[in-house]
C-alpha positions in Angstrom: -110.6 -10.2 -20.1 -110.0 -9.2 -23.8 -109.1 -12.8 -24.7 -112.4 -14.2 -23.3 -114.4 -12.5 -26.0 -112.4 -13.3 -29.1 -114.6 -13.7 -32.1 -114.2 -16.7 -34.3 -113.5 -16.2 -38.0 -116.4 -17.0 -40.3 -114.4 -19.5 -42.3 -111.4 -21.8 -41.7 -108.0 -21.1 -43.2 -108.5 -24.0 -45.5 -111.8 -22.6 -46.7 -110.2 -19.2 -47.4 -107.5 -20.7 -49.5 -109.8 -23.0 -51.4 -111.9 -19.9 -52.2 -108.9 -17.8 -53.2 -107.6 -20.6 -55.5 -111.0 -20.7 -57.1 -110.8 -16.9 -57.8 -107.2 -17.0 -59.2 -107.0 -18.2 -62.8 -104.1 -20.5 -63.7 -101.7 -18.7 -66.0 -102.1 -17.5 -68.7 -105.3 -15.9 -67.5 -108.3 -16.3 -69.8 -110.4 -13.1 -69.7 -113.7 -15.0 -69.4 -112.4 -16.9 -66.4 -111.1 -13.9 -64.4 -113.2 -13.5 -61.3 -114.3 -10.1 -60.0 -111.6 -8.3 -58.0 -114.2 -7.4 -55.3 -114.4 -11.0 -54.2 -110.6 -11.4 -54.2 -110.3 -8.3 -52.2 -112.7 -9.7 -49.6 -110.9 -13.0 -49.2 -107.4 -11.4 -49.0 -108.7 -9.0 -46.4 -110.1 -11.9 -44.3 -106.6 -13.5 -44.5 -105.0 -10.3 -43.3 -107.5 -10.1 -40.4 -106.7 -13.7 -39.4 -102.9 -12.9 -39.4 -103.0 -9.4 -37.9 -106.4 -9.2 -36.2 -108.6 -6.1 -36.1 -110.4 -3.9 -33.5 -112.6 -6.9 -32.5 -110.3 -9.8 -33.1 -106.7 -10.6 -32.0 -104.7 -13.1 -34.2 -105.0 -16.6 -33.0 -101.8 -18.7 -33.2 -103.5 -21.9 -34.3 -105.3 -20.1 -37.1 -102.1 -18.4 -38.3 -100.3 -21.7 -38.4 -103.1 -23.4 -40.4 -103.1 -20.4 -42.8 -99.4 -20.8 -43.3 -99.7 -24.5 -43.9 -102.4 -24.0 -46.5 -100.6 -21.1 -48.2 -97.3 -23.1 -48.8 -99.0 -26.4 -49.5 -99.4 -26.0 -53.2 -98.8 -23.2 -55.7 -101.1 -20.6 -54.2 -98.2 -18.2 -53.5 -97.1 -18.2 -57.2 -100.7 -17.9 -58.4 -101.3 -14.9 -56.1 -98.2 -13.1 -57.3 -99.1 -13.7 -60.9 -102.5 -12.1 -60.2 -101.0 -8.9 -58.7 -101.2 -6.8 -61.9 -104.9 -7.3 -62.0 -105.5 -6.1 -58.4 -106.1 -2.6 -57.2 -103.3 -0.8 -55.2 -105.1 -1.3 -51.9 -105.5 -5.1 -52.4 -101.8 -5.3 -53.5 -100.9 -3.7 -50.2 -102.9 -6.3 -48.3 -101.3 -9.1 -50.3 -97.9 -7.7 -49.3 -98.8 -7.7 -45.6 -100.2 -11.2 -45.9 -97.2 -12.7 -47.6 -94.8 -10.8 -45.2 -96.5 -12.3 -42.2 -96.6 -15.8 -43.7 -92.9 -15.6 -44.5 -92.2 -15.2 -40.8 -94.5 -17.8 -39.4 -92.8 -20.8 -37.9 -94.1 -24.4 -37.4 -92.2 -26.5 -34.9 -89.2 -24.3 -35.3 -89.3 -24.5 -39.1 -90.0 -21.7 -41.6 -92.4 -23.2 -44.1 -91.7 -20.3 -46.4 -88.0 -21.3 -46.6 -88.9 -24.9 -47.5 -91.3 -23.6 -50.2 -88.7 -21.3 -51.7 -86.2 -24.1 -51.9 -88.6 -26.1 -54.1 -89.9 -23.0 -56.0 -86.9 -20.8 -56.8 -88.7 -19.7 -60.0 -90.8 -17.5 -57.6 -87.9 -15.0 -57.4 -87.8 -14.8 -61.3 -91.5 -13.9 -61.2 -90.9 -11.1 -58.8 -87.8 -9.4 -60.4 -89.5 -8.1 -63.6 -92.1 -6.3 -61.5 -89.5 -4.3 -59.7 -89.1 -2.3 -62.9 -92.8 -1.6 -63.3 -93.9 1.7 -61.9 -97.2 0.3 -60.7 -95.8 -3.0 -59.3 -92.4 -2.0 -58.0 -93.4 -1.3 -54.4 -95.3 -4.6 -54.0 -92.9 -6.8 -55.9 -89.9 -5.2 -54.1 -91.4 -5.7 -50.7 -92.3 -9.3 -51.3 -88.8 -10.0 -52.8 -87.1 -8.5 -49.7 -89.2 -10.8 -47.5 -88.2 -13.8 -49.6 -84.4 -13.1 -49.5 -84.5 -13.0 -45.7 -84.4 -16.8 -46.0 -81.0 -18.2 -46.5 -82.2 -20.7 -49.1 -83.3 -17.8 -51.4 -80.1 -15.7 -50.8 -77.5 -18.5 -51.1 -77.7 -19.1 -54.9 -74.8 -16.6 -55.6 -72.9 -19.0 -57.9 -76.1 -19.6 -59.8 -76.6 -15.8 -60.2 -73.0 -15.3 -61.3 -73.3 -18.0 -63.9 -76.6 -16.5 -65.2 -75.2 -13.0 -65.4 -72.1 -14.3 -67.3 -74.1 -16.2 -69.9 -76.8 -13.5 -70.3 -74.6 -10.4 -69.8 -75.5 -8.5 -73.0 -79.3 -8.6 -72.9 -79.5 -8.5 -69.1 -77.6 -5.2 -68.7 -79.1 -3.7 -71.8 -82.5 -4.1 -70.2 -81.1 -3.2 -66.7 -79.9 0.1 -67.9 -83.4 1.0 -69.0 -84.4 0.6 -65.3 -81.5 2.9 -64.3 -82.8 5.5 -66.7 -86.5 5.1 -65.8 -88.5 8.3 -65.2 -89.9 6.6 -62.1 -87.9 7.5 -58.9 -88.5 4.2 -57.1 -87.4 2.1 -60.1 -84.2 4.1 -60.4 -83.4 4.0 -56.7 -84.0 0.2 -56.3 -82.2 -0.5 -59.6 -79.0 1.4 -58.7 -79.0 -0.1 -55.1 -79.3 -3.6 -56.5 -76.6 -2.9 -59.2 -74.1 -1.9 -56.5 -74.9 -5.0 -54.5 -74.4 -7.2 -57.5 -71.2 -5.7 -58.8 -69.5 -5.5 -55.4 -70.2 -9.1 -54.5 -67.1 -11.2 -54.9 -69.0 -14.0 -56.7 -69.7 -11.5 -59.5 -66.1 -10.2 -59.9 -65.9 -11.2 -63.6 -69.2 -9.5 -64.4 -68.1 -6.4 -62.6 -64.9 -6.2 -64.6 -66.8 -6.5 -67.8 -69.4 -3.9 -66.7 -66.8 -1.2 -65.8 -65.2 -1.6 -69.2 -68.3 -0.2 -71.0 -68.4 3.6 -71.7 -72.2 3.3 -72.2 -72.6 1.9 -68.6 -70.4 4.7 -67.3 -72.5 7.3 -69.1 -75.6 6.0 -67.3 -73.9 6.3 -63.9 -72.6 9.8 -64.7 -76.1 10.9 -65.4 -77.3 9.3 -62.1 -74.7 11.3 -60.2 -76.8 14.4 -61.3 -80.1 12.9 -60.0 -82.2 15.2 -57.9 -82.4 12.6 -55.2 -79.5 12.3 -52.8 -80.0 8.6 -52.1 -79.7 7.8 -55.8 -76.7 10.1 -56.1 -74.9 8.2 -53.3 -75.8 4.8 -54.7 -74.6 5.8 -58.1 -71.3 7.0 -56.7 -70.6 3.6 -55.2 -70.9 2.1 -58.7 -69.3 5.0 -60.6 -66.1 4.8 -58.5 -65.4 1.4 -60.0 -64.8 2.9 -63.4 -61.9 5.2 -62.5 -60.6 2.6 -60.1 -60.3 0.0 -62.8 -56.5 -0.3 -63.5 -57.3 -1.7 -67.0 -59.6 1.0 -68.2 -60.2 0.9 -72.0 -58.9 4.0 -73.7 -62.4 5.2 -74.6 -63.3 5.4 -70.9 -60.0 7.3 -70.2 -60.9 9.7 -73.0 -64.3 10.4 -71.6 -63.1 10.9 -68.0 -60.4 13.3 -69.3 -62.9 15.2 -71.4 -65.1 15.7 -68.3 -62.1 16.0 -65.9 -62.6 19.6 -64.8 -66.3 19.3 -64.4 -66.0 16.0 -62.5 -63.4 17.4 -60.1 -65.5 20.5 -59.5 -68.6 18.3 -59.0 -66.9 16.0 -56.4 -65.6 19.0 -54.5 -69.2 19.9 -53.6 -70.4 16.3 -53.5 -71.2 15.5 -49.8 -74.0 14.3 -47.6 -75.1 15.0 -44.0 -74.1 11.6 -42.8 -71.0 11.1 -45.0 -68.5 8.9 -43.2 -64.7 8.6 -43.5 -65.0 5.7 -46.0 -67.1 7.8 -48.3 -64.6 10.8 -48.1 -61.7 8.4 -48.7 -63.4 6.8 -51.7 -64.2 10.2 -53.2 -60.6 11.4 -52.7 -59.4 8.3 -54.5 -61.8 8.9 -57.4 -60.6 12.5 -57.8 -57.0 11.4 -57.6 -57.5 8.8 -60.3 -59.3 11.2 -62.7 -56.7 14.0 -62.1 -53.8 11.8 -63.0 -55.2 10.3 -66.2 -53.2 10.7 -69.4 -54.7 11.0 -72.9 -53.4 8.7 -75.6 -54.4 9.1 -79.2 -57.4 11.0 -80.4 -60.7 11.2 -78.4 -63.0 8.5 -79.6 -66.6 9.0 -80.8 -67.8 7.9 -77.3 -67.0 11.5 -76.2 -70.1 12.7 -78.0 -72.2 9.9 -76.4 -71.4 10.8 -72.8 -73.2 13.7 -71.3 -71.1 16.0 -69.2 -71.9 16.6 -65.5 -73.5 20.0 -64.9 -71.4 22.6 -63.0 
């Protein structure tokens, strides 16, 4: 009986998107052209209602399909993401739900979102910087995760490897600021992504270069002391690459030796409720590598730059 009394939306999906595009300024936004957020909030909420329904209305398949077609027809998705900084947190959350739903909508067995991403890979570049912003990290991160569910967005590994190789210095200099961010979410997401990047085979040359830097190791050693267990664990998965490197620069060897007793003591108590055999094996290997290091020459100035791990 519930289906017999479905209410019809006041406007069509096409009307909603025409209205939304009218409210979103083309970048760069001109202050005099920025429309009131209240109107944007209203339109986005109507879209969410079409896709998810409410206490009066269940989502209608035909309306959802039409909404998906309109959303990925032009550049509405990019325009909406560009406007996120100007929206209030509640509206950003609604945008996240809308985009997540639209990413999963299928038309005749096809994901329109996948086809859109194939032609608009710059969308991923728009989302990444926001992951380091304390106000935008949750929204940008959620949308980015939805995007990379599609193979077309996740398959550009060779492109990423080439980009990281060519832009290594400035990229990781900026990336380390995310790892040292005072914001918990930024640190957690940054260290998780770092591990995924460095442990991917396509980025082997980048990983080798990364683990030869004493400054990078200092950042990871400090993350091992983080108050959050998840960040500690993710930091360990990256830190273990430094002592495991069979071609460690002497300055890294010197720093590890200078901190040897504290590191070994730290790892003896370093465990988690759900620690598995692989984790214990990796930890034992790290301790073994550090314990057998030999000092050559005088300790370098990097010793003073690397903070020791607390007892």
